[in-house]
C-alpha positions as CSV (number, residue, x, y, z in Angstrom):
1,M,88.6,163.5,70.2
2,N,88.8,159.8,70.6
3,F,91.8,157.7,70.9
4,S,92.1,156.6,67.2
5,A,92.2,160.0,65.7
6,F,95.0,160.4,68.4
7,L,97.1,157.7,67.2
8,R,96.9,158.9,63.4
9,L,98.2,162.5,65.0
10,M,100.9,160.5,66.7
11,A,101.8,158.8,63.6
12,I,101.7,162.3,61.2
13,L,104.1,164.1,64.2
14,V,106.9,161.2,64.4
15,Q,106.8,161.1,60.3
16,L,107.3,164.7,60.4
17,W,109.8,164.9,63.3
18,P,113.3,165.6,61.9
19,C,116.4,164.6,63.8
20,S,120.0,165.1,63.1
21,L,122.4,162.7,63.5
22,S,126.0,162.2,62.8
23,P,128.1,160.0,60.7
24,Q,129.4,158.4,63.2
25,N,126.6,156.8,65.0
26,S,123.8,156.9,62.6
27,S,123.3,153.5,62.5
28,A,122.4,153.3,66.2
29,Q,120.3,156.3,66.4
30,N,118.1,155.0,63.3
31,T,118.0,152.2,65.2
32,V,116.5,153.6,68.1
33,Q,114.5,156.0,66.5
34,S,113.1,153.4,63.8
35,F,109.6,155.2,63.4
36,T,111.2,158.1,62.0
37,A,112.7,159.2,58.5
38,V,116.0,160.7,59.0
39,R,117.3,163.9,56.5
40,R,120.5,164.6,56.7
41,V,122.2,167.8,55.0
42,K,126.2,167.6,54.4
43,R,127.9,168.7,51.3
44,G,124.9,168.5,49.4
45,W,123.4,165.1,51.0
46,L,119.6,165.3,51.3
47,W,118.1,162.5,52.7
48,K,114.1,162.2,53.4
49,P,112.0,159.7,55.8
50,F,112.5,156.2,54.6
51,F,109.6,153.9,55.6
52,V,107.8,150.9,54.5
53,T,104.6,149.3,55.8
54,E,104.8,145.7,56.4
55,E,102.5,143.1,54.3
56,Q,101.9,145.9,51.5
57,I,100.7,144.5,48.3
58,S,101.3,146.1,45.1
59,L,102.0,144.9,41.6
60,D,104.6,147.6,40.5
61,P,107.5,148.3,43.1
62,A,106.7,151.3,45.9
63,Y,108.4,153.9,46.3
64,I,109.4,154.9,49.6
65,G,112.2,157.6,49.3
66,Q,114.7,159.5,47.3
67,L,118.4,160.1,48.0
68,K,119.5,163.4,46.5
69,S,122.8,165.6,46.8
70,D,122.6,169.2,46.5
71,L,125.5,169.0,43.9
72,D,123.4,167.4,41.8
73,K,122.6,169.4,38.6
74,Q,120.4,167.6,37.2
75,D,121.8,166.9,34.2
76,G,122.4,163.2,34.6
77,N,126.2,163.3,35.4
78,L,125.6,161.6,39.0
79,K,124.9,158.5,39.9
80,Y,123.4,156.8,42.8
81,I,124.3,153.7,44.3
82,L,122.3,151.3,47.1
83,T,124.5,149.0,49.0
84,G,123.7,146.8,52.4
85,E,120.6,144.6,53.3
86,G,118.1,143.9,50.9
87,A,120.1,146.3,48.0
88,G,119.0,145.1,44.3
89,S,116.7,142.4,45.5
90,I,114.3,143.7,48.4
91,F,115.1,147.9,48.0
92,V,116.0,149.2,44.6
93,I,117.4,152.8,43.4
94,D,116.9,154.9,40.6
95,E,120.4,155.8,39.7
96,Y,120.0,159.2,37.9
97,N,117.4,160.3,40.6
98,G,118.1,158.8,43.5
99,K,114.2,157.5,44.5
100,I,114.5,154.4,46.3
101,Y,111.7,151.6,45.6
102,V,110.3,148.1,47.8
103,T,109.8,145.2,45.6
104,Q,108.7,142.7,48.0
105,K,106.2,142.2,50.8
106,L,108.0,142.8,54.3
107,D,106.9,140.9,57.6
108,R,108.2,143.1,60.5
109,E,107.9,140.0,62.8
110,K,110.6,138.1,61.0
111,K,112.8,141.8,60.0
112,P,111.8,145.1,61.4
113,Y,114.2,147.1,59.8
114,Y,116.9,147.1,56.5
115,T,120.3,148.8,57.0
116,L,121.5,150.2,53.6
117,R,124.5,152.4,52.9
118,A,123.9,155.2,50.0
119,Q,126.8,157.1,47.6
120,A,126.7,159.1,44.8
121,I,129.5,159.4,41.9
122,N,130.5,161.3,38.9
123,R,129.7,159.5,35.6
124,S,132.5,161.2,33.7
125,T,135.5,160.2,36.3
126,Q,133.9,157.6,38.1
127,L,134.8,159.5,41.8
128,P,132.2,159.8,44.7
129,V,131.1,163.4,45.1
130,E,129.8,162.7,48.4
131,P,131.1,160.5,50.8
132,E,129.7,156.9,51.9
133,S,126.8,157.3,54.3
134,E,124.5,154.3,56.2
135,F,121.0,154.9,56.4
136,I,117.6,152.6,57.9
137,I,114.6,151.9,56.2
138,N,111.6,151.0,59.3
139,V,109.1,148.3,58.3
140,R,105.6,149.8,60.3
141,D,104.1,147.1,61.9
142,V,100.2,146.5,60.9
143,N,97.5,143.6,63.3
144,D,98.4,141.1,61.5
145,N,99.0,138.1,64.1
146,A,96.5,137.1,66.5
147,P,97.1,136.8,70.4
148,Q,98.3,132.7,71.5
149,F,97.9,131.2,74.9
150,L,101.2,129.2,75.0
151,D,100.7,127.6,78.5
152,G,97.7,125.9,77.9
153,P,95.3,123.7,78.7
154,Y,95.5,125.3,82.2
155,V,94.4,123.5,85.6
156,A,94.1,125.1,88.7
157,T,92.7,124.0,92.3
158,V,91.4,126.0,95.2
159,P,89.9,124.9,98.3
160,E,85.8,125.0,98.4
161,M,84.2,127.6,100.5
162,S,86.9,130.0,99.1
163,P,85.6,133.7,100.0
164,E,84.7,135.7,96.8
165,G,88.1,137.4,95.3
166,T,90.3,134.5,96.2
167,S,92.8,133.9,93.2
168,V,92.3,131.0,91.4
169,T,95.0,131.4,88.9
170,Q,96.4,133.6,85.8
171,V,96.7,133.1,82.1
172,T,98.6,134.5,79.7
173,A,98.4,135.1,76.0
174,T,101.5,136.8,73.8
175,D,101.2,138.6,70.3
176,A,103.8,138.7,67.6
177,D,103.0,142.0,66.6
178,D,105.1,145.3,68.0
179,P,103.9,146.1,71.4
180,S,105.6,149.7,70.6
181,Y,103.4,150.6,68.2
182,G,100.1,151.2,67.6
183,N,97.3,148.6,69.8
184,S,98.0,145.5,67.5
185,A,99.9,143.8,70.5
186,R,97.6,145.0,73.2
187,L,95.5,142.4,75.0
188,L,92.2,142.1,76.6
189,Y,90.9,139.2,79.0
190,S,87.6,138.3,78.9
191,L,85.0,135.7,80.2
192,V,83.7,133.5,77.8
193,Q,82.4,130.6,80.6
194,G,82.7,130.6,84.0
195,Q,80.2,133.5,85.2
196,P,78.9,133.6,87.8
197,Y,81.1,131.4,89.9
198,F,84.4,132.9,88.5
199,S,85.6,136.5,87.2
200,V,88.9,137.8,85.0
201,E,91.1,140.8,85.5
202,P,91.2,142.3,81.7
203,K,94.4,143.4,81.6
204,T,96.5,140.8,83.7
205,G,94.9,137.6,83.2
206,V,94.1,136.7,87.1
207,I,90.8,134.5,87.2
208,R,89.0,135.0,90.8
209,M,86.6,133.3,92.5
210,A,83.0,135.4,92.0
211,S,81.0,133.0,94.7
212,Q,81.6,130.5,97.4
213,M,81.2,127.0,96.2
214,D,80.5,123.8,97.7
215,R,82.9,120.9,96.5
216,E,79.8,118.3,97.6
217,T,78.1,120.2,95.2
218,K,80.1,120.1,92.3
219,D,83.8,119.5,92.6
220,Q,85.5,120.5,88.8
221,Y,84.4,123.6,86.7
222,L,85.6,124.5,83.2
223,V,86.3,128.1,82.6
224,I,87.1,129.5,78.8
225,I,89.3,133.0,78.7
226,Q,89.4,134.8,75.6
227,A,92.4,137.5,74.5
228,K,91.9,139.7,72.2
229,D,94.6,142.4,70.5
230,M,93.6,146.0,69.6
231,V,92.2,146.8,73.1
232,G,89.1,145.0,71.8
233,Q,88.2,146.9,69.3
234,P,86.7,145.8,66.0
235,G,88.5,143.7,63.5
236,A,91.1,142.8,66.1
237,F,91.9,139.2,66.1
238,S,91.1,136.8,69.1
239,A,92.2,133.5,71.1
240,T,90.9,131.3,73.9
241,A,91.6,128.9,76.4
242,T,90.3,126.3,78.7
243,V,91.3,126.6,82.4
244,T,89.7,123.3,84.5
245,I,89.2,124.7,87.9
246,N,89.3,121.6,90.8
247,L,87.8,122.3,94.6
248,S,89.6,120.7,96.7
249,D,88.0,119.7,100.0
250,V,87.7,121.2,103.5
251,N,86.6,119.6,106.8
252,D,83.0,121.9,106.5
253,N,80.4,118.6,107.0
254,P,79.8,116.2,110.0
255,P,79.7,113.1,110.4
256,K,76.3,111.3,109.7
257,F,74.8,108.3,110.6
258,Q,72.8,106.2,108.3
259,Q,70.3,105.2,111.1
260,R,69.1,106.4,114.3
261,L,68.8,103.1,115.6
262,Y,70.4,99.9,114.9
263,Y,69.5,95.9,116.7
264,M,72.3,94.0,117.2
265,S,72.3,90.7,119.4
266,V,75.0,88.5,121.4
267,S,75.2,84.9,122.8
268,E,75.7,84.4,126.4
269,E,78.3,82.2,125.3
270,A,80.1,84.2,123.4
271,P,83.6,85.2,124.5
272,V,85.1,88.4,125.1
273,G,86.7,90.1,122.0
274,T,83.8,88.6,120.0
275,T,82.1,91.2,117.5
276,V,78.3,92.0,118.1
277,G,78.1,94.0,115.1
278,K,78.9,97.4,113.0
279,V,77.8,101.3,112.7
280,F,78.3,103.1,109.9
281,A,78.6,107.0,109.7
282,E,79.0,108.7,106.5
283,D,81.1,111.9,105.8
284,S,80.5,114.0,102.7
285,D,84.3,115.3,102.9
286,T,87.6,112.8,101.6
287,G,90.7,112.2,102.8
288,D,91.3,113.0,106.5
289,N,88.5,115.1,106.6
290,A,86.4,112.3,106.5
291,A,88.5,110.7,109.1
292,M,86.8,109.9,112.4
293,D,86.7,108.2,115.3
294,Y,84.0,105.7,117.1
295,F,83.1,106.4,121.3
296,I,80.9,104.2,123.4
297,A,78.8,106.8,125.6
298,G,77.3,106.0,129.2
299,D,77.0,103.0,131.7
300,S,77.3,100.2,128.8
301,S,81.2,100.9,128.3
302,D,82.2,98.2,130.8
303,V,80.3,95.6,128.8
304,F,80.9,96.9,125.4
305,D,83.6,98.4,123.3
306,I,83.9,100.1,119.9
307,I,87.2,100.5,117.7
308,T,87.4,102.2,114.4
309,N,88.3,100.7,111.2
310,D,90.7,102.9,109.1
311,E,90.0,101.8,106.0
312,T,86.3,101.4,105.8
313,Q,85.5,104.3,108.1
314,E,82.9,101.5,109.9
315,G,82.5,101.3,114.2
316,I,83.1,97.6,115.3
317,I,81.3,96.7,118.3
318,L,83.3,94.1,120.8
319,L,82.6,92.5,123.7
320,K,84.1,93.4,126.1
321,K,83.0,91.2,129.2
322,K,80.9,88.2,128.9
323,V,77.2,88.4,129.4
324,D,74.6,86.4,131.2
325,Y,71.1,85.8,129.7
326,E,70.0,85.3,133.1
327,N,71.4,87.9,134.7
328,K,70.6,90.8,132.1
329,R,68.8,90.3,128.6
330,R,69.2,93.5,126.7
331,Y,71.5,96.3,126.3
332,S,71.1,99.9,124.7
333,I,73.9,101.7,124.5
334,Q,74.7,105.3,122.3
335,A,77.4,105.2,119.7
336,K,79.0,108.6,118.5
337,A,81.5,109.6,115.7
338,V,83.6,112.5,115.9
339,N,85.3,113.6,113.0
340,R,89.3,113.2,113.9
341,Y,90.5,116.6,112.6
342,I,88.4,120.2,113.1
343,D,88.8,123.0,110.8
344,E,88.4,125.7,113.0
345,R,87.0,127.8,110.4
346,F,83.6,125.9,110.5
347,L,83.1,125.3,114.2
348,K,80.2,127.9,113.3
349,E,78.5,125.3,111.6
350,G,78.0,122.9,114.4
351,P,79.4,120.4,116.1
352,F,81.4,117.8,113.9
353,E,80.1,114.7,115.5
354,D,76.8,112.6,115.4
355,T,75.0,110.0,117.9
356,T,72.8,107.0,117.0
357,I,71.4,104.2,119.6
358,V,72.3,100.5,119.3
359,K,70.0,98.1,121.0
360,I,71.8,94.5,121.7
361,N,69.6,91.5,123.0
362,V,71.6,88.6,125.0
363,E,70.6,85.3,123.7
364,D,70.1,82.4,125.7
365,A,72.2,79.2,125.4
366,D,72.7,76.2,127.2
367,E,75.7,76.6,129.5
368,P,77.7,74.8,131.9
369,P,77.5,74.7,136.0
370,V,78.7,77.9,137.5
371,F,80.5,77.2,140.7
372,T,79.9,79.6,143.1
373,S,84.1,80.3,143.3
374,E,86.4,79.7,140.9
375,N,88.9,79.0,143.4
376,Y,88.4,77.4,146.9
377,V,91.2,77.1,149.6
378,M,90.3,74.3,152.2
379,E,91.8,73.6,155.3
380,T,92.7,69.9,157.4
381,V,94.6,68.7,159.7
382,E,97.6,65.9,159.1
383,G,96.7,62.6,160.4
384,V,93.0,63.2,160.6
385,M,91.1,59.6,160.1
386,I,89.9,58.6,156.6
387,G,86.5,59.6,155.2
388,S,87.2,63.5,157.2
389,L,85.5,66.5,155.5
390,V,87.7,68.5,154.0
391,G,85.2,70.9,152.3
392,V,82.4,71.0,150.1
393,V,82.0,73.1,146.1
394,T,78.8,74.2,144.8
395,A,77.6,74.7,141.5
396,R,74.5,75.2,139.9
397,D,72.6,75.2,136.6
398,P,72.4,78.5,135.2
399,D,69.6,77.6,132.6
400,Y,67.3,75.4,134.9
401,D,67.1,76.6,138.5
402,G,67.3,72.7,140.9
403,S,68.8,71.0,138.0
404,P,71.0,68.2,139.4
405,V,74.7,68.4,138.8
406,R,77.2,65.7,139.4
407,Y,80.7,66.0,141.0
408,S,84.0,64.2,140.1
409,I,88.1,65.2,140.8
410,V,89.8,64.7,137.4
411,H,93.2,65.9,139.1
412,S,95.6,66.1,142.1
413,T,99.2,67.4,141.9
414,H,100.0,64.1,144.3
415,S,97.9,61.7,144.1
416,K,94.2,61.3,143.1
417,R,93.8,58.5,145.9
418,L,94.0,61.4,148.9
419,F,91.0,62.2,148.4
420,S,87.5,61.8,147.0
421,I,84.4,64.0,146.5
422,N,80.7,63.1,146.8
423,E,79.0,63.5,143.5
424,H,75.9,64.4,144.6
425,N,76.7,67.3,147.3
426,G,80.4,68.2,146.2
427,A,81.5,67.1,150.0
428,I,85.3,66.4,149.6
429,I,86.8,64.0,151.7
430,T,90.2,62.2,152.7
431,T,90.6,58.9,151.5
432,E,94.2,58.6,152.5
433,P,96.0,59.9,155.9
434,L,97.8,62.9,154.8
435,D,101.3,63.8,156.0
436,R,101.9,67.8,156.1
437,E,105.5,66.8,155.7
438,I,105.2,64.8,152.6
439,A,103.1,67.7,151.4
440,S,101.5,71.4,153.2
441,W,99.6,71.9,149.8
442,H,97.6,69.8,147.9
443,N,95.8,71.2,144.3
444,I,92.7,69.3,143.1
445,T,90.4,70.1,140.1
446,V,87.0,69.2,140.6
447,T,83.9,69.1,137.7
448,A,80.8,69.9,137.8
449,T,78.4,68.1,135.0
450,E,74.8,68.8,133.9
451,T,72.9,65.1,134.6
452,R,70.3,66.2,131.6
453,N,73.4,67.4,129.6
454,P,76.8,65.7,129.9
455,E,78.4,67.5,127.4
456,K,78.4,70.9,129.5
457,I,81.4,70.3,132.1
458,S,82.9,73.4,134.2
459,E,85.7,73.1,136.4
460,A,87.0,74.8,139.7
461,N,90.1,74.4,141.2
462,V,90.5,73.5,144.8
463,Y,93.5,74.1,147.2
464,V,93.8,71.9,150.2
465,Q,96.5,73.0,153.0
466,V,97.1,70.5,155.3
467,L,97.9,72.0,159.2
468,D,100.5,70.7,161.2
469,V,100.5,69.2,164.3
470,N,103.4,68.0,166.5
471,D,104.3,64.6,165.0
472,N,107.9,64.6,164.9
473,A,110.5,64.1,167.2
474,P,113.7,66.3,167.1
475,E,117.0,64.6,166.1
476,F,120.1,65.2,165.0
477,P,120.7,67.1,161.7
478,K,123.6,64.6,161.0
479,N,125.6,61.8,161.7
480,Y,128.1,62.9,164.1
481,E,131.7,62.1,164.1
482,T,132.9,62.0,167.7
483,F,136.7,61.4,168.7
484,V,138.7,61.6,171.9
485,C,142.3,61.6,172.8
486,E,143.1,59.2,175.4
487,N,145.3,61.8,176.9
488,A,142.2,63.9,177.2
489,V,141.6,65.6,180.5
490,S,138.0,66.1,182.4
491,G,135.7,69.0,181.4
492,Q,137.2,68.7,177.8
493,L,134.9,70.0,174.9
494,I,134.9,67.0,172.2
495,Q,131.4,68.0,170.3
496,S,128.8,70.3,169.7
497,I,125.3,68.7,168.6
498,S,122.3,70.6,167.5
499,A,118.7,68.9,166.4
500,V,116.1,69.0,163.5
501,D,112.4,68.9,163.7
502,R,110.3,68.4,160.7
503,D,107.1,70.2,162.5
504,D,106.5,73.3,162.0
505,S,106.4,76.3,165.2
506,D,104.4,79.1,165.2
507,E,106.5,80.5,168.3
508,G,110.0,79.0,166.8
509,H,111.7,75.6,168.0
510,H,113.0,75.3,171.6
511,F,115.1,71.9,172.1
512,S,116.6,70.4,175.3
513,F,119.2,68.3,176.0
514,S,120.4,65.7,178.3
515,L,121.7,62.1,178.8
516,A,119.4,59.3,179.0
517,Q,118.4,57.5,182.2
518,E,120.5,54.4,181.4
519,A,123.8,56.9,180.9
520,T,123.4,59.2,183.8
521,N,125.4,56.6,186.1
522,S,128.6,56.8,184.0
523,S,131.2,59.4,184.7
524,H,132.8,59.2,181.2
525,F,130.9,62.2,179.6
526,I,128.6,64.9,180.4
527,V,125.9,66.8,178.1
528,K,125.4,70.4,178.7
529,D,122.4,72.4,177.5
530,N,123.2,75.7,176.2
531,Q,119.7,76.8,176.0
532,D,120.1,78.1,172.5
533,N,118.8,74.5,170.7
534,T,122.9,73.2,170.9
535,A,124.7,71.3,173.2
536,G,128.3,70.4,174.1
537,I,130.0,67.3,174.8
538,F,132.2,67.0,177.4
539,T,134.7,64.4,178.8
540,G,134.0,63.6,182.7
541,K,137.1,62.4,183.6
542,S,140.9,62.5,182.5
543,G,142.6,59.5,180.9
544,F,141.1,57.1,179.1
545,R,142.7,53.6,177.5
546,R,141.8,52.0,174.1
547,K,142.9,48.4,175.3
548,E,139.8,48.8,177.6
549,Q,137.1,50.2,175.4
550,F,137.6,51.7,171.7
551,F,134.2,53.4,171.3
552,F,131.5,55.1,173.3
553,Y,127.9,55.2,172.7
554,L,126.3,57.9,174.3
555,P,122.2,58.0,174.1
556,I,121.6,61.7,174.2
557,L,117.5,62.7,174.8
558,I,116.5,65.6,173.2
559,Q,112.5,67.1,173.4
560,D,110.9,69.3,171.6
561,N,108.2,72.3,172.5
562,G,105.3,70.8,170.7
563,T,102.0,70.1,172.2
564,P,102.5,68.1,173.6
565,P,106.0,67.6,173.5
566,L,107.7,64.5,171.6
567,T,111.2,63.3,172.9
568,S,113.6,60.9,170.9
569,T,117.2,59.4,171.8
570,N,119.8,59.6,169.4
571,T,123.0,57.7,169.9
572,L,126.4,59.5,169.6
573,T,129.4,57.2,168.9
574,V,132.6,58.5,170.5
575,T,135.8,56.9,169.5
576,L,138.9,56.8,171.1
577,C,142.2,58.2,169.6
578,D,146.0,57.7,170.3
579,C,147.4,61.0,170.1
580,D,149.6,63.3,171.8
581,A,148.2,67.1,171.3
582,E,145.2,66.6,169.1
583,V,143.0,64.3,167.6
584,K,144.2,63.8,164.0
585,T,141.0,62.1,162.7
586,F,142.7,60.4,159.6
587,Y,144.5,58.0,162.1
588,C,141.5,57.9,164.6
589,R,138.8,56.4,161.5
590,Y,141.7,54.1,160.5
591,G,141.9,52.7,163.8
592,A,138.0,52.8,164.3
593,F,138.2,50.8,161.0
594,M,140.4,47.9,162.0
595,Y,139.1,47.4,165.4
596,S,135.6,46.8,163.6
597,L,137.0,44.3,161.4
598,G,139.0,42.7,164.5
599,L,141.8,43.0,163.2
600,S,145.4,43.9,164.3
601,T,147.9,46.3,162.0
602,E,150.4,43.2,161.6
603,A,147.4,41.0,160.3
604,L,146.1,44.1,157.4
605,V,149.5,44.0,156.2
606,A,150.1,40.1,155.9
607,V,146.6,40.5,153.8
608,L,147.6,43.5,151.9
609,A,151.3,41.7,150.6
610,C,149.2,38.2,149.6
611,I,147.1,40.8,147.9
612,L,150.0,42.1,145.9
613,I,151.8,38.5,145.3
614,F,148.6,37.5,143.5
615,L,148.0,40.0,141.3
616,V,151.8,40.0,140.2
617,F,151.1,36.2,139.4
618,F,148.0,37.6,137.5
619,L,149.4,39.5,135.1
620,A,152.8,37.2,134.8
621,I,150.6,34.6,133.3
622,A,148.7,37.3,131.2
623,A,152.0,38.1,129.8
624,I,152.8,34.4,128.9
625,R,149.3,34.1,127.0
626,Q,150.0,37.3,125.0
627,Q,153.5,35.9,124.0
628,Q,151.7,32.7,122.9
629,Q,149.1,33.7,120.9
630,K,151.5,36.1,118.8
631,K,153.0,32.6,117.3
632,P,151.8,32.3,113.7
633,P,149.2,29.8,113.5
634,F,150.7,27.8,110.5
635,S,154.0,27.5,112.0
636,E,154.6,24.0,111.3
637,K,153.5,24.2,107.8
638,M,155.7,27.2,107.5
639,E,158.8,25.0,108.2
640,E,158.4,22.9,105.1
641,F,157.6,26.2,102.7
642,G,160.3,27.1,100.1
643,E,159.2,30.4,100.4
644,N,159.4,33.0,102.8
645,I,156.1,35.8,103.3
646,V,157.3,39.3,103.5
647,S,154.9,41.3,104.9
648,Y,155.0,45.2,103.5
649,D,154.1,48.4,105.8
650,D,154.4,51.0,103.6
651,E,155.1,51.8,100.2
652,G,158.2,53.9,98.5
653,G,158.7,56.4,95.6
654,G,161.1,54.3,93.2
655,E,165.0,54.1,92.7
656,E,164.8,57.9,93.5
657,D,163.7,57.5,97.4
658,T,166.4,56.6,99.6
659,E,164.8,57.7,102.5
660,A,162.5,55.1,102.6
661,F,165.0,52.5,102.7
662,D,165.3,50.4,106.0
663,I,168.9,48.4,106.3
664,S,167.9,47.3,109.2
665,A,165.4,44.5,107.3
666,L,168.3,42.7,105.8
667,R,169.7,42.3,109.4
668,T,166.5,40.4,110.6
669,R,165.6,36.9,109.7
670,T,161.8,36.9,109.4
671,V,161.4,34.0,107.9
672,M,161.4,29.8,109.4
673,R,164.3,28.0,108.6
674,T,164.6,24.3,108.2
675,H,167.2,21.7,107.5
676,K,166.6,21.0,104.2
677,P,169.2,21.2,101.4
678,R,169.0,23.9,99.1
679,R,169.3,23.9,95.5
680,K,171.7,26.2,94.2
681,V,170.2,29.5,93.0
682,A,173.4,31.8,93.5
683,S,173.7,32.6,89.7
684,E,169.9,34.3,90.1
685,I,170.8,35.8,93.5
686,Q,174.1,37.3,91.8
687,S,171.8,38.5,88.7
688,L,169.7,40.4,91.0
689,Y,172.5,41.4,93.0
690,R,174.0,43.3,89.6
691,Q,170.7,44.6,89.3
692,S,170.4,46.2,92.4
693,L,174.2,47.7,92.2
694,Q,173.2,49.3,89.0
695,V,170.2,51.4,90.9
696,G,171.4,51.6,94.2
697,P,173.2,53.3,96.6
698,D,177.3,53.4,95.7
699,S,178.3,53.2,99.5
700,A,181.0,50.6,99.7
701,I,180.0,49.9,103.2
702,F,176.1,49.0,101.6
703,R,177.5,46.7,99.1
704,Q,180.2,44.9,101.6
705,F,176.9,44.3,103.8
706,I,174.9,42.9,100.6
707,S,177.8,40.7,99.6
708,E,177.9,39.0,103.3
709,K,174.4,38.3,103.6
710,L,174.6,37.2,99.9
711,E,177.3,34.5,100.5
712,E,176.1,33.7,103.9
713,A,172.9,32.7,102.3
714,N,174.5,31.0,99.3
715,T,176.6,28.9,101.7
716,D,174.5,28.0,104.8
717,P,172.8,24.0,104.2
718,R,170.3,24.6,107.2
719,V,167.9,26.6,105.2
720,P,165.5,26.3,102.5
721,P,166.5,28.2,99.3
722,Y,165.0,31.8,99.3
723,D,163.3,33.7,96.1
724,S,165.9,36.8,97.0
725,I,167.0,39.5,99.0
726,Q,164.2,42.0,99.3
727,T,165.3,45.9,99.3
728,Y,162.8,48.2,100.0
729,A,164.0,51.1,98.8
730,F,163.8,50.2,95.0
731,E,159.9,49.5,95.3
732,G,157.5,52.0,93.7
733,T,157.2,54.4,90.7
734,G,160.7,53.6,88.3
735,S,161.6,50.3,90.1
736,L,163.1,47.8,87.8
737,A,160.8,45.2,89.6
738,G,157.6,47.3,89.7
739,S,155.5,48.5,92.6
740,L,155.0,46.1,95.1
741,S,152.0,47.8,96.6
742,S,148.2,45.8,96.1
743,L,146.7,49.1,96.2
744,G,146.2,49.2,92.5
745,S,145.1,46.1,92.1
746,N,141.9,45.3,90.9
747,T,141.6,41.4,90.5
748,S,140.6,39.3,93.4
749,D,142.7,35.8,94.2
750,T,140.0,34.0,91.9
751,D,141.8,35.6,88.9
752,Q,144.8,34.7,89.4
753,S,146.6,31.6,88.6
754,Y,149.2,30.3,90.5
755,D,150.3,27.2,88.0
756,Y,153.6,28.4,87.7
757,L,154.7,27.4,91.1
758,A,154.6,24.1,89.4
759,D,157.3,24.7,87.6
760,W,159.9,25.9,90.5
761,G,161.0,23.0,91.7
762,P,160.5,20.1,94.0
763,H,161.0,22.5,97.0
764,F,158.3,24.4,95.8
765,K,155.7,21.4,94.9
766,Q,154.0,21.6,98.7
767,L,153.4,24.9,98.2
768,A,151.7,24.8,94.9
769,G,149.5,22.2,95.9
770,M,147.9,24.5,98.7
771,Y,147.4,27.3,96.2
772,T,146.0,24.8,93.4
773,S,143.6,23.6,95.8
774,H,142.9,26.6,97.3
775,R,141.9,27.9,93.9
776,S,140.0,24.6,93.4
777,V,138.2,25.1,96.3
778,G,137.4,28.8,95.8
779,D,135.9,28.1,92.0
C-alpha cells in the first residue's frame, strides 16, 4: 500500500469514528476533534458528522449534514432552527427535516471552523422539544497555498577552504495550509543552482559546503534553493530563494616578489636616511592576512636598512651608513618579505615568506677633501716663541690622488691671531705668546679646500692644550688688614697668612714664608712658617707707641716648589691701635684714615662743623628763593585792577550741597587792596546777601558773620569795590548763580565778548582795556 492510499484510508476512518460529548464541554471537544463528525443521542437528538471542504465550488447549496430528533414523527409538526456563526448566510437549515447546507465557498486559512447552535420546537405550541445544543462545522483543508520564503534574500559568509560539510546558513519557507491534515504544508527543500559546491538538507533547509573552495579563484556564489509542499509530489506548489554566499579570506597564500632581481643606485654624497629604492611582494590574501614585514639578510644590514610602508605594502630601502665610491662601488643585498600573521592550519603549505636580490651601485661624486681625523688634539707649552710649531693637519682629495689642498683657519674660540696655518702642508704655528693662565685650551676650526674645485670644502676641529710652566710667583690671596694694640705682649699672634699660585702643580703647591732680608734685623715682628702653606705673624716685643710709629710695613718672602722655584715679596701693613683688651677694628681704621690725611681729631671736627654751616646757609637761600617765586608776576598791575581773581579748586553739588562749604574762605583775603576810593555798591551787595539768605543756611552765627563781612566791605575806604562775596556752597546744580565750573564750556576766549566791562564804570576801565586789547591781538 502506498502513502497516498494510506492517507485516504485514514480520512475514511476519521469520518466514521464517533465520539461522545457532554453538553457542558461539547464546544471544546468539537474544537479539538476538528476532523470528526459528532453524533449525540439524547432525548431524541441525533447528530451526524458535519464537514465542509474549503474552496468547494457549487452552483446550488451543498449538503453537509442533518439534525434530527427521535421525537420527530415526520409529520411536519417539528421545526428546526439554526443559530450561531454564519447561520442564515453561510449555513442554512431545512426547518422541516433538519438538513444543513453551505451556500458559499469557504477558506480554511481565514476560518478553520464555525460554531453553531441547533434547536427543535413544536410548531403548535412554539415550545422546544429538545434543549438547545452547540455543535461545530469543520472546514477541511485543501492544498491551495504555495510555500513562501519570508526572510529572503539571503546573504551568508563562510571562510574559504572550509572542509566539506561545513554549515553555511539555513533557509526556511512557510506554507499557510493546515500542517495537521494531509501533506499540504509538508515542505521539501532542494538545490536548483549551486552544485557541486553546495548542498542542502531536504527537511531542514540547511546549506552546507560540498567541496573546498579558494577565495582567490572565486569569492562569491549565487545559490538557488527550492521549497515544494505535498512532500514534492506531482501537482505540489513550490517557491525559490536566492542565497548569496561570500567566501571570506584566510591566510593561505605566501607573499611573492614581482621581480627576482632589482637594480638600484645611490650617490656617495647621499646623506644617511636617503631612500635608495623600493621592492614589492604581492600577496593574494586581503587585510591582515596580506600584511607583511620586510627584512634585509646578510652582511649588508649595517649599510642599508629596509622599512615597511603599511599602506602600500612596499619595502623601502634606506641608506643606513654613508657609502664611498672609492672604497666600495657595488653592494648585493637579500630582501625578505614575511607574512606578519601566520595561520597554523596552513603551515604545511610551506613557508609564508619570499626573498629577492637587490643590487645597488654606488655612483661617483666630486667629494670635498677628507681629513685624516675629524678632531685633532695638540699640545704646546705656554710662553713658546712666536712661530713655534703646534701640530699638523692632513687632508686629501678622495677623487684624485695627489690633488693639492689648501688649508686655512676660520675660527678660534679666543683669537684667530694666536695661530696660523701653512696653506700648503697644514702646519699650525703660534703667532702670539700663549698664556695658560689666560686660556688653557684653544678650539680652532681648520678648513681644507680643493684647488681644482674651490666649492668643495671640508672642516676639522683642532683642540690645542696649553701646557703649564712655572712662570707665576706665589702671592697673598687678598689684601690683609692687620692691627696690633699698643699694649700687645711679645709672642702674640696678630695675623695668619696664606698664598696662592696661578700655575698648576702636578704634586701640589707648597709655599714657604719668611721675612725679607731687609726686615730680618727688626725685632718688632716674627714670621713663623706652619709648613702647611700658611704662616703666622707674631709680635717680637712687648709694648708699642703710636706717637713713634703708626704703621709697620713687613716684607714677606713667599717661595713655591716649582721648577725652577719662584719667589715674591708681599708687603703686610700692620696698623697700631689704641685699645685695652682687644682690637676694635673700626676705631683702628678711623685712626689710620686720620693719620693718612695728616689731621687730628680736633681738626676733623672743625671741618665737619664748617660743612654743616655751609649746608644750613644753602638751605636758607633756597627757601627765600622759593618764597619769592610764589609772588604773582602781575602784582603791580593787580593793585590797579578793580576786580579780584578767584580760584576754584572744586565744584559743589548745588544749594543742597552743604558739605562742600568752607567758611574759612570768607575769612581769607586773597585779593590785593589799593588805596583808591570805591564807588558805593551797597545796594548790589545787599541784594546778593538777601538772595543768599533765601537759599543758604539758617544759622544765626552764619548770618552774623556774613553781615560783619558785608559791613566791613562797605565801610573800608582803602579797598577798591569788589564784585561780591563768593559763597561756594551755592554753586552747582540748582544754584541761582548757576555752575561756576568751566568744564562744560565748549567755547574759547576768542569766542567771548568783553565789551560789557566798559559799562562797569571808571574803576574797571583798565581791566576792560586789557581784555579788549587781548581780544584784538588774538583776533
